[in-house]
C-alpha positions in Angstrom: -2.7 13.3 29.0 0.1 14.3 26.7 -0.7 15.2 23.1 1.8 12.6 22.0 0.0 9.7 23.8 -1.0 7.0 21.4 -4.4 6.7 22.9 -6.7 9.6 23.8 -10.0 9.6 25.7 -13.1 10.1 23.6 -15.0 13.3 24.6 -18.3 12.8 26.4 -20.1 14.4 23.5 -19.5 11.2 21.5 -21.2 8.9 24.1 -23.7 7.8 21.5 -21.1 5.8 19.6 -20.5 2.1 20.4 -16.8 2.6 21.5 -17.8 4.9 24.3 -19.0 3.9 27.7 -20.5 6.3 30.2 -18.6 6.8 33.4 -15.2 6.0 31.9 -13.7 7.6 28.8 -13.0 5.1 26.0 -9.6 5.0 24.3 -9.2 5.1 20.6 -6.4 3.4 18.7 -5.2 5.6 15.8 -4.6 2.5 13.8 -8.3 1.8 13.9 -9.0 5.3 12.4 -6.3 4.6 9.7 -7.8 1.2 8.9 -11.3 2.6 8.5 -9.9 5.4 6.3 -8.1 2.9 4.1 -11.4 0.9 3.6 -13.3 4.1 2.7 -10.7 5.6 0.4 -10.5 2.4 -1.6 -14.3 1.8 -1.6 -15.5 5.4 -2.3 -12.4 7.2 -3.6 -10.5 10.1 -2.1 -12.9 12.8 -3.3 -16.0 11.1 -2.0 -14.7 10.1 1.4 -15.5 12.5 4.2 -14.0 12.7 7.7 -17.5 12.2 9.1 -17.6 8.9 7.2 -14.4 7.7 8.7 -15.4 8.8 12.2 -18.7 6.9 11.9 -17.0 3.8 10.6 -14.6 3.9 13.6 -17.4 4.5 16.0 -16.1 7.8 17.3 -17.1 11.5 17.0 -15.7 13.7 14.3 -14.1 15.8 17.1 -12.2 12.7 18.3 -11.0 12.1 14.8 -9.6 15.7 14.7 -7.6 15.0 17.8 -5.4 12.8 15.6 -5.8 14.1 12.0 -6.6 17.7 11.2 -7.5 17.1 7.6 -8.3 14.4 5.0 -4.9 14.8 3.5 -3.2 14.1 6.9 -5.3 11.0 7.3 -4.4 9.8 3.8 -0.7 10.4 4.6 -1.1 8.2 7.6 -2.6 5.5 5.5 0.4 5.6 3.2 3.0 5.8 5.9 1.6 3.1 8.0 0.5 0.7 5.3 3.3 1.0 2.6 6.3 2.9 3.9 7.4 0.2 6.5 7.4 -2.4 3.7 9.7 -0.3 1.6 12.0 0.1 4.6 12.0 -3.7 5.0 12.9 -4.2 1.4 15.8 -1.8 1.7 17.0 -3.7 4.7 16.7 -7.0 2.8 18.8 -5.6 0.0 21.5 -4.2 2.3 21.9 -7.6 3.9 21.6 -9.8 0.8 24.6 -11.8 -0.3 23.0 -14.3 -2.7 22.2 -14.1 -6.4 20.6 -11.1 -8.1 17.8 -13.4 -9.3 17.0 -14.5 -5.7 17.0 -10.8 -4.6 14.6 -9.9 -7.3 12.3 -12.8 -6.4 12.3 -11.7 -2.7 11.5 -8.1 -3.5 8.9 -8.8 -6.2 7.1 -11.5 -4.2 7.2 -9.2 -1.2 5.5 -6.4 -3.2 2.9 -8.8 -4.5 2.0 -10.2 -1.1 1.5 -6.7 0.3 -0.2 -5.1 -2.7 -1.3 -7.6 -5.3 -2.5 -10.5 -3.2 -4.8 -8.3 -1.2 -8.5 -8.6 -2.2 -11.6 -6.6 -2.1 -13.3 -7.5 1.2 -9.9 -8.1 2.9 -7.0 -5.8 3.3 -7.4 -2.9 1.0 -3.8 -1.7 0.4 -4.0 -3.2 -3.2 -6.7 -0.5 -4.0 -4.3 2.4 -3.4 -2.5 2.2 -6.8 -5.9 2.3 -8.6 -7.0 5.2 -6.4 -3.9 7.2 -7.3 -4.2 6.6 -11.0 -7.9 7.7 -10.9 -7.5 10.8 -8.7 -3.9 12.0 -8.7 -4.4 14.7 -11.3 -7.3 16.2 -9.2 -5.4 16.1 -5.9 -1.8 17.0 -6.6 -0.8 17.2 -2.9 -1.6 13.6 -2.2 -0.2 12.6 -5.6 3.1 14.3 -4.7 3.1 12.5 -1.3 2.5 9.1 -2.8 5.0 9.6 -5.6 7.7 10.8 -3.1 7.2 8.3 -0.4 6.1 5.2 -2.3 6.7 5.3 -6.0 10.1 7.1 -6.1 11.4 5.2 -3.1 10.2 1.9 -4.6 11.8 2.6 -8.0 15.1 3.4 -6.3 14.9 0.1 -4.4 14.2 -2.0 -7.5 16.9 -0.1 -9.4 19.4 -0.9 -6.7 18.5 -4.6 -6.8 19.0 -4.7 -10.6 22.3 -2.9 -10.2 23.3 -5.5 -7.7 22.7 -8.3 -10.2 24.4 -6.3 -13.0 27.5 -5.7 -10.8 27.8 -9.4 -10.3 27.6 -10.1 -14.0 24.2 -11.8 -13.7 22.0 -9.1 -15.4 22.6 -7.7 -18.8 21.4 -4.2 -17.9 21.7 -1.8 -15.0 18.8 -0.4 -13.0 18.0 2.7 -15.1 14.4 4.1 -14.8 13.2 2.5 -18.1 14.3 -0.9 -16.9 12.7 -0.4 -13.5 9.4 0.5 -15.1 9.6 -2.6 -17.4 10.2 -4.8 -14.4 7.3 -3.4 -12.3 4.7 -2.9 -15.1 3.4 -6.5 -15.3 2.6 -6.7 -11.6 1.3 -3.2 -11.4 -1.0 -3.7 -14.3 -2.4 -6.9 -12.8 -3.2 -5.0 -9.6 -5.0 -2.2 -11.5 -7.0 -4.7 -13.5 -7.9 -6.7 -10.3 -9.2 -3.6 -8.6 -11.1 -2.3 -11.6 -12.4 -5.1 -13.7 -12.0 -7.8 -11.1 -15.7 -7.5 -10.2 -16.8 -8.7 -13.7 -13.8 -10.8 -14.8 -14.5 -14.4 -13.9 -11.5 -15.9 -15.6 -9.7 -16.1 -12.3 -12.2 -16.6 -9.4 -11.5 -14.5 -6.4 -11.0 -17.5 -4.1 -8.5 -19.2 -6.4 -5.3 -18.1 -4.7 -3.3 -21.1 -5.9 -4.0 -20.2 -9.6 -3.1 -16.6 -9.0 0.2 -17.5 -7.3 1.1 -19.7 -10.2 0.4 -16.9 -12.7 2.4 -14.4 -10.6 5.3 -16.8 -10.3 5.4 -17.1 -14.0 5.4 -13.3 -14.5 8.2 -12.8 -12.0 10.3 -15.6 -13.6 9.7 -14.0 -17.0 11.0 -10.7 -15.8 14.1 -12.3 -14.2 14.9 -14.2 -17.4 14.6 -11.0 -19.4 17.2 -9.4 -17.1 19.6 -12.3 -17.2 22.3 -12.9 -19.8 21.4 -15.5 -22.4 
């Protein structure tokens, strides 16, 4: 089997794990490994997560895990590239094909970001925990910080800046998409995500199951940002 095959047989030494059946090698989907890694990174933090933990959660041997990822940093890179980067590419494609108002473009991008990152909840999809993880551990792990900044933060800021420039060029927005404006636009949503994944366990003001109330609050935040960009 080629080393580039998306599915590889689990070695016989791992036959004690539930994914492996005797007599026929089991196949492992790398996406399963990445999903288990995401859960553990968000739950335990980058420093405390071991490759052994990921392998156990995925039901494979550590040796099988190493067939795909030779280090924890490589596994984290896969989490970022599979979970976040495709959404950025989708946002860039939406911007390139957009012909409507700047306000509608900003709504599309900001709502898209929130649905991917902000609307995720503990116990469900864990992508929303990545910003908190990076804030907590970036200084101690500069390699993964550089990766996240380059492939997510910088690219995302360029995307939002281009969207603001679009509205500015049409005479709809009062300012261009400079770095300070981009930060001001993204700060309310980002802060909400960080608070949810830190104090959400003790803050009962917005119950975890009240998605309708949360959507109403986010809609108000997005409209506030758009109104601040628009001319009086």
